[in-house]
N, C-alpha and C positions, 0 to 999 in steps of 0.2 A: 640325550644328544649323542650318547654311545656308543646306543642299540642301532643308531639310524645311518643305513646307507646313503651313496652320494646322490642320488635322484632324490632322495625325502631330504636331505640339506637344502639342496638347490629351492625343491616346490618351498619347502620351509624361509628360503631367501627372497625367492618370488612373492610369497607372500606378505612376508613384513616389509619388501619394498610396495605390492600393493595397499597393506593399511596405512601406509604412511602416504601416498598419494591419496588416498580419501582423505585421509586427517587434514590435509593441504588445500584438496578442494573445496572441502563445504564452509569455508571462509568463503574464499571465492565467490562461489555461488552465491552467499548472501548476499554480498555485496553488489554482483552482478545486477540481482534479482532486486535487490533492495532499491537500486539506480533505474530500472527499469518499470518500477511500481513510480516512483518519484515523478518518471516521463509522462506514466499517464494518466496521474492524477493533475498534473502542469498541464494536460493538455487541455483534464476537462475541467480544469478552473477556469478556465477563460469562458466554457461554453454556460457555467455557473455562476460566475459572475456579473455575464449577460443579464442571462436568465433573472437575478436578483434587481439587477438596476432598472428593469424592466417592468419588475411587479413593485420596485419602489417609485417611480415614477409615476405608473399610474396609481398605485397607493394616494401620492401627496397630491395628485388630478382628479381627486375623489371628490364629492359636497363632503362639509363638517358635518351632514345630520346623520353620516354615517356610525357616530360615535355616538348619536344620542339613538340608537338599536343595536349596537354591540355593545359589548366590554372593551376597557381599553386595554387589557392582556388581550385578547383577542389578534391585535397586529401583532404585534409582538412573539406569540404565539407563530401568528402564520407566516413570518418572516422567517424563523427559524427551519420550519418544514422545507 
């Protein structure tokens, strides 16, 4: 710093402030986008819950002979998918 002039010191100070600002902005962005992602998942989970409920209802109304033709694990794997 002994050989720097005033303009270079000002630029170093601005660079230091910008670096601190970016260091503070990164966690804030993580919190903001985390909340945004959570909101999108919550919005979509109602559609997913409805589809799964309808699928379960239709599966329960099926004839019991379905299990004679398919293996027991098929139902659980289809529900998971």
